[in-house]
C-alpha positions as CSV (number, residue, x, y, z in Angstrom):
1,M,0.0,0.0,0.0
2,S,1.2,3.4,-0.9
3,H,2.4,5.6,2.0
4,K,0.4,8.3,0.8
5,L,-2.8,6.5,1.4
6,S,-2.1,5.4,4.7
7,L,-3.0,8.8,6.3
8,P,-6.4,8.9,4.4
9,I,-7.3,5.5,5.4
10,A,-6.3,6.2,9.1
11,L,-8.6,9.2,9.3
12,A,-11.4,7.5,7.6
13,A,-11.2,4.9,10.1
14,V,-12.0,7.3,13.0
15,I,-14.4,9.0,11.0
16,A,-16.5,6.2,9.6
17,P,-18.3,5.0,13.0
18,T,-19.9,8.4,13.5
19,L,-21.0,9.1,10.1
20,G,-24.2,10.7,10.2
21,H,-24.2,12.1,13.6
22,A,-22.2,15.4,14.6
23,I,-20.6,15.2,18.0
24,E,-22.2,17.8,20.5
25,L,-20.5,18.3,23.7
26,A,-20.7,20.9,26.8
27,E,-24.6,21.1,26.3
28,G,-24.0,21.7,22.3
29,R,-21.6,24.4,22.8
30,L,-18.6,22.2,21.3
31,Q,-19.5,20.8,17.9
32,I,-17.4,18.3,16.0
33,H,-17.9,17.6,12.3
34,G,-15.9,15.7,9.7
35,F,-16.1,14.6,6.0
36,A,-14.2,12.6,3.8
37,S,-14.1,12.2,-0.4
38,Q,-12.3,10.2,-2.8
39,A,-12.4,11.1,-6.5
40,V,-11.3,9.1,-9.7
41,V,-10.0,11.1,-12.8
42,A,-9.6,10.1,-16.2
43,T,-8.3,12.4,-18.9
44,S,-7.6,12.0,-22.5
45,A,-4.2,14.1,-22.2
46,N,-2.5,16.3,-19.5
47,R,-2.1,15.4,-16.0
48,Y,-5.0,16.5,-13.7
49,Y,-4.8,15.8,-10.1
50,G,-2.3,13.0,-10.6
51,N,-1.6,10.9,-13.4
52,S,-5.0,11.1,-15.1
53,P,-4.3,9.6,-18.5
54,D,-3.7,6.5,-16.8
55,T,-6.6,7.4,-14.6
56,S,-5.9,8.7,-11.2
57,L,-7.0,8.1,-7.6
58,E,-4.7,10.8,-6.2
59,F,-7.7,13.3,-5.4
60,T,-8.6,12.4,-1.6
61,E,-9.9,14.8,0.9
62,L,-10.5,14.4,4.6
63,G,-11.3,16.8,7.1
64,L,-12.2,17.5,10.8
65,N,-13.5,20.5,12.1
66,L,-14.7,21.7,15.6
67,S,-16.2,25.0,16.9
68,Y,-16.8,26.1,20.7
69,Q,-19.2,28.6,21.6
70,L,-18.2,30.2,25.2
71,D,-21.0,32.5,25.3
72,P,-22.9,34.5,22.7
73,N,-20.3,36.4,22.0
74,W,-17.1,34.4,21.9
75,L,-16.4,31.5,19.3
76,F,-13.3,29.1,18.7
77,S,-13.2,27.2,15.4
78,G,-10.8,25.4,13.3
79,Q,-10.3,22.7,10.7
80,L,-7.6,20.5,10.1
81,L,-7.4,18.9,6.8
82,A,-5.4,16.1,4.9
83,R,-5.8,16.6,1.3
84,R,-4.1,14.8,-1.9
85,A,-4.5,16.5,-5.0
86,G,-1.9,15.3,-7.6
87,E,1.8,16.5,-7.4
88,M,0.2,19.6,-5.6
89,Y,-0.7,18.2,-2.4
90,D,0.6,14.9,-0.6
91,G,-2.2,14.1,1.9
92,S,0.0,15.7,4.7
93,P,-2.5,17.2,7.6
94,S,-2.6,21.2,7.3
95,L,-4.6,23.7,9.2
96,D,-7.1,25.2,7.0
97,Y,-8.3,27.7,9.7
98,A,-8.1,28.3,13.1
99,L,-9.6,31.8,14.7
100,V,-11.2,33.2,17.7
101,D,-14.4,35.3,17.0
102,Y,-15.7,38.0,19.5
103,A,-18.8,39.8,18.6
104,F,-18.8,43.2,20.2
105,L,-22.3,43.9,19.0
106,S,-25.0,41.1,17.8
107,D,-28.9,41.5,17.9
108,A,-31.8,41.1,15.2
109,E,-30.7,44.0,13.1
110,R,-26.9,44.2,13.0
111,R,-23.8,42.6,14.3
112,L,-20.2,43.9,14.8
113,G,-17.4,41.6,15.4
114,L,-13.6,40.8,15.0
115,R,-11.8,37.6,13.9
116,V,-8.3,36.7,14.7
117,G,-5.8,33.9,13.5
118,R,-5.7,32.0,10.5
119,I,-9.0,33.3,8.8
120,K,-11.1,32.0,5.9
121,N,-10.8,34.8,3.0
122,P,-14.5,35.7,1.9
123,F,-13.8,35.7,-1.6
124,G,-16.5,35.3,-4.3
125,L,-19.2,32.6,-4.0
126,Y,-17.1,29.7,-3.1
127,N,-14.0,30.2,-1.5
128,E,-14.9,30.1,1.8
129,T,-16.8,26.7,1.5
130,R,-14.5,25.0,-0.9
131,D,-12.6,23.1,1.3
132,V,-16.1,20.8,2.2
133,P,-17.1,18.6,-0.9
134,F,-21.0,19.0,-0.2
135,T,-20.8,22.9,-0.5
136,R,-19.1,22.9,-3.9
137,P,-21.2,23.4,-7.1
138,G,-19.4,20.1,-8.4
139,I,-16.3,18.3,-8.0
140,F,-14.1,20.8,-9.4
141,L,-14.7,24.5,-8.8
142,P,-14.4,26.9,-11.6
143,Q,-10.9,26.7,-12.3
144,V,-10.4,30.1,-14.3
145,I,-11.3,31.8,-10.8
146,Y,-10.9,29.3,-7.9
147,Y,-7.6,28.1,-9.1
148,D,-6.9,24.8,-7.0
149,K,-3.2,25.5,-7.9
150,V,-3.0,28.1,-5.6
151,R,-5.8,26.9,-3.4
152,N,-4.1,27.4,0.1
153,L,-3.3,30.8,-0.8
154,L,-6.8,31.7,-1.7
155,L,-8.5,29.8,0.9
156,S,-7.2,31.5,4.4
157,S,-4.8,33.8,5.8
158,D,-3.0,34.8,8.8
159,G,-4.2,38.0,10.6
160,A,-7.4,40.1,11.7
161,M,-10.7,40.5,10.3
162,L,-13.2,42.9,11.1
163,Y,-16.9,42.2,10.1
164,G,-20.4,43.8,10.3
165,D,-23.9,42.9,9.2
166,L,-27.0,44.9,8.8
167,F,-30.4,43.0,9.0
168,G,-33.6,44.5,7.3
169,P,-36.8,44.2,5.6
170,Q,-35.4,44.9,2.2
171,G,-32.5,42.7,2.6
172,N,-29.2,42.1,4.2
173,L,-25.4,43.8,4.1
174,S,-22.4,42.3,4.7
175,L,-18.8,43.8,4.8
176,T,-15.3,42.4,5.7
177,L,-12.2,44.1,6.0
178,S,-8.9,42.5,6.9
179,A,-5.3,42.4,6.7
180,G,-2.5,39.9,7.5
181,Q,0.0,37.2,6.0
182,A,-0.7,34.9,2.7
183,V,-0.4,31.2,3.4
184,I,2.3,30.3,0.7
185,D,3.4,27.2,-0.4
186,D,5.4,25.7,-3.2
187,N,2.5,25.7,-5.7
188,V,2.6,29.5,-5.5
189,E,5.9,29.6,-6.7
190,W,5.1,27.3,-9.6
191,T,2.2,29.4,-10.5
192,Y,3.9,32.7,-10.1
193,L,7.5,31.9,-11.1
194,G,7.1,28.8,-13.6
195,E,9.2,26.5,-11.4
196,D,10.5,25.7,-7.6
197,F,13.7,27.8,-7.8
198,D,16.6,28.1,-5.3
199,G,15.3,30.4,-2.8
200,D,12.0,31.5,-0.8
201,L,9.0,33.2,-1.9
202,E,7.6,34.6,1.2
203,S,4.5,37.0,1.8
204,D,5.3,40.6,3.0
205,S,4.4,41.2,6.7
206,A,0.7,42.4,6.9
207,S,0.9,42.9,3.3
208,W,-2.3,40.6,2.4
209,K,-5.3,42.5,2.6
210,T,-9.1,41.7,1.7
211,A,-12.3,43.3,1.5
212,S,-15.8,42.0,0.6
213,L,-19.1,44.0,0.4
214,W,-22.3,41.7,-0.1
215,Y,-25.9,42.1,-0.3
216,S,-28.6,39.3,-0.2
217,T,-32.4,39.5,0.0
218,P,-33.9,38.5,3.4
219,A,-34.8,34.9,1.9
220,D,-31.4,34.6,0.3
221,D,-32.7,34.2,-2.9
222,L,-30.8,37.0,-4.6
223,K,-27.1,37.5,-3.7
224,L,-24.7,40.1,-5.1
225,G,-21.0,40.6,-4.0
226,L,-17.6,42.3,-4.7
227,S,-14.9,41.1,-3.3
228,A,-11.1,41.7,-3.4
229,I,-7.4,40.5,-2.3
230,L,-4.5,42.8,-2.4
231,M,-1.1,41.1,-1.8
232,E,2.7,41.6,-2.1
233,M,5.2,38.4,-2.1
234,S,9.1,38.8,-1.9
235,F,11.3,36.3,-3.6
236,D,14.6,35.7,-1.8
237,A,16.8,34.2,-4.4
238,G,19.5,31.3,-3.4
239,A,22.9,31.1,-4.7
240,A,21.5,28.4,-7.5
241,S,18.7,30.6,-8.7
242,P,18.8,31.9,-12.3
243,L,16.3,34.5,-11.0
244,D,17.1,37.5,-9.1
245,A,15.6,38.8,-5.9
246,G,12.5,40.4,-7.0
247,S,8.8,40.9,-5.9
248,I,5.2,39.9,-7.1
249,E,2.1,42.5,-6.7
250,V,-1.5,40.9,-7.2
251,F,-4.6,42.9,-6.8
252,D,-7.6,40.5,-7.4
253,W,-11.4,41.3,-7.3
254,I,-14.3,39.3,-8.3
255,A,-18.0,40.4,-8.7
256,S,-20.6,37.7,-8.1
257,F,-24.2,36.9,-8.7
258,Q,-26.4,34.2,-7.8
259,Y,-30.3,33.8,-7.8
260,N,-31.5,30.7,-6.1
261,A,-35.6,29.6,-6.7
262,K,-37.2,26.5,-5.7
263,D,-35.9,23.9,-8.2
264,W,-32.9,25.6,-9.8
265,T,-29.9,27.9,-9.2
266,L,-28.1,30.6,-11.4
267,S,-24.6,31.6,-10.6
268,A,-22.0,33.8,-12.4
269,E,-18.9,35.6,-11.4
270,Y,-16.3,38.0,-13.3
271,A,-12.7,38.1,-11.8
272,R,-9.9,40.4,-13.1
273,T,-6.2,40.3,-11.4
274,P,-3.4,42.8,-12.4
275,T,-0.1,41.0,-11.5
276,R,3.2,42.7,-11.8
277,W,6.7,41.1,-11.4
278,H,9.6,43.3,-10.3
279,D,13.3,42.9,-10.5
280,F,13.5,39.1,-11.2
281,G,16.2,39.8,-14.1
282,P,16.8,39.1,-17.6
283,L,16.1,35.5,-17.7
284,F,12.4,36.0,-16.5
285,P,10.2,37.4,-19.3
286,F,7.1,38.7,-17.5
287,T,6.6,42.0,-16.4
288,D,3.0,42.5,-15.8
289,Q,-0.4,41.1,-17.1
290,V,-4.1,41.3,-15.9
291,M,-5.7,38.1,-15.8
292,E,-9.3,37.6,-16.2
293,G,-11.8,34.6,-15.9
294,Y,-15.3,34.5,-15.8
295,Y,-18.2,31.7,-15.9
296,L,-22.1,31.0,-16.0
297,Q,-23.6,28.1,-14.3
298,G,-26.6,26.4,-14.0
299,A,-28.1,24.0,-11.3
300,Y,-31.6,22.3,-11.6
301,R,-32.9,20.2,-9.2
302,V,-34.7,16.9,-10.7
303,R,-36.0,16.0,-7.5
304,P,-34.9,16.5,-3.9
305,D,-32.0,14.2,-4.1
306,L,-31.0,14.7,-7.6
307,E,-29.4,17.8,-9.3
308,V,-27.9,18.8,-12.9
309,M,-25.2,21.1,-13.1
310,A,-24.0,22.9,-16.4
311,R,-21.2,25.7,-16.8
312,Y,-19.5,27.4,-19.0
313,E,-16.1,29.2,-18.1
314,E,-13.1,30.9,-20.0
315,G,-10.1,32.5,-18.1
316,F,-7.0,34.2,-19.6
317,A,-3.3,34.8,-18.5
318,D,-3.6,38.2,-19.8
319,R,-7.0,39.9,-21.1
320,G,-4.9,41.9,-23.6
321,D,-3.6,38.6,-25.1
322,R,-6.6,36.4,-25.1
323,G,-4.9,34.0,-27.7
324,G,-1.5,33.8,-25.8
325,R,0.5,34.8,-28.8
326,E,2.2,37.6,-27.4
327,R,2.8,35.7,-24.1
328,S,4.3,32.5,-26.0
329,A,6.6,35.0,-28.0
330,L,8.1,36.0,-24.7
331,T,9.1,32.3,-23.8
332,G,10.5,32.0,-27.3
333,G,7.7,29.6,-28.6
334,V,8.7,27.3,-25.8
335,V,5.2,27.7,-24.0
336,P,2.5,27.0,-26.5
337,R,0.0,29.8,-26.8
338,Y,-2.7,27.7,-25.4
339,D,-1.0,27.4,-22.0
340,F,-2.0,31.0,-21.6
341,F,-6.1,30.5,-22.1
342,S,-8.7,27.8,-20.8
343,K,-12.2,27.7,-22.0
344,I,-13.9,24.9,-20.3
345,F,-17.4,23.4,-20.6
346,T,-18.7,21.2,-17.7
347,L,-21.5,19.0,-17.2
348,G,-22.0,17.4,-13.8
349,L,-24.4,15.1,-11.9
350,R,-25.2,15.2,-8.2
351,W,-27.0,12.4,-6.3
352,D,-27.4,12.7,-2.6
353,I,-27.7,8.8,-1.7
354,A,-28.5,9.4,1.9
355,Q,-28.2,12.6,3.9
356,N,-24.8,12.1,4.4
357,L,-23.5,10.3,1.3
358,M,-23.0,12.0,-1.8
359,L,-22.1,10.6,-5.4
360,R,-21.1,12.9,-8.3
361,L,-19.9,12.5,-12.1
362,E,-18.7,15.5,-14.2
363,Y,-17.5,15.6,-17.7
364,Q,-15.3,18.5,-18.7
365,R,-14.4,19.6,-22.5
366,H,-11.2,21.8,-22.2
367,D,-9.9,24.2,-25.0
368,G,-6.1,25.4,-23.6
369,T,-4.4,24.5,-20.3
370,F,-4.2,28.0,-18.3
371,A,-6.3,26.3,-15.6
372,I,-4.1,23.4,-14.9
373,S,-0.8,23.1,-12.6
374,W,2.9,23.5,-14.1
375,R,3.8,21.7,-11.1
376,E,1.8,18.7,-12.6
377,N,2.8,19.5,-16.2
378,P,6.3,21.0,-15.9
379,D,7.2,20.0,-19.6
380,P,5.2,22.8,-21.8
381,G,5.8,20.4,-25.0
382,D,4.0,17.7,-23.5
383,L,0.8,19.9,-23.2
384,V,-2.4,19.1,-25.4
385,R,-4.7,21.9,-26.4
386,E,-7.8,20.1,-26.6
387,W,-8.6,17.3,-23.7
388,D,-11.5,15.6,-22.0
389,V,-12.0,14.9,-18.0
390,F,-14.2,12.2,-16.6
391,A,-14.6,12.3,-13.1
392,A,-16.3,10.6,-10.3
393,S,-16.3,11.1,-6.5
394,I,-17.8,9.6,-3.6
395,S,-18.2,11.8,-0.4
396,T,-19.4,11.5,3.2
397,R,-19.9,13.7,6.3
398,F,-20.9,13.6,10.1
């Protein structure tokens, strides 16, 4: 048995006996929940969550989260996740979030509070819930916005967040403001620099800032949001690095829309990400670009336990060069132009076999490879422009 499987199986053995029943202690103030998911992914070309051209089982998620409500004002919450996703994540346990939440004011009309610790970033419709398979719209999120290749970077940050809510008969308004440090791993360096070079890519102190503003109707049938992230990263080049010490500035924002009816849900988001690289030297060809991504997604509930989902999304490394020709030329043609865009059609099926057991099937048709990880596909000469994805997953929770 592969050592990569031993941890997920061990965690599943602990979780399985209590599936279907959340653990509540201290008169309900302490709650413990968990989930487990296993997917199989097959592609016609390109590596996607493991060696998918030969069929991959390297997409496994196991999570355990707890929350303790000390009193109406104080909440302690955290989650430990073991996630295996091809070459991107190896299944080692990591801390998704761990925070203290204090509400200065909370009543039927308003709420004001502060969160401190490792905090989930309120970014778009799905970022705060992307870690739980049951709360995602499919096996895979729209990859032109919620890049799994930098999942940990987007999911949470270490710092403090001020939040406020107003509840009224015409709808609800929510505002968050935060500052802190980004969670950076090797995937971030692969994505922004193209390789794991000798040296360290780090978040500048308190350089990660987020803001979000949301409006929703009282019944939550309509949601409108605008969220943004501003971050700065510095690369401390090692002796063997061909790159000079440099810095990266990223401003990422999303406009979000969602409408929920009785039997169907319509969602759409648009994101734009101005990015600048400074002082990396003559061997690094890129200086600035404006990434762009958008999608339209519809879900129809055939019956309470059966849902069909369809989505179309497009993403570009540079909205001024959507065909990728100019950016490919900067690499001397080594990186094909279709590695700078992705156009993806997705069709999915969700079946809730039981309250705590879910089966998903998904098909994707890809034109371009911008959405996939360079870490999993390090040789650009092996990339194939048009390719298919077939995936299935089984998920459970308690």
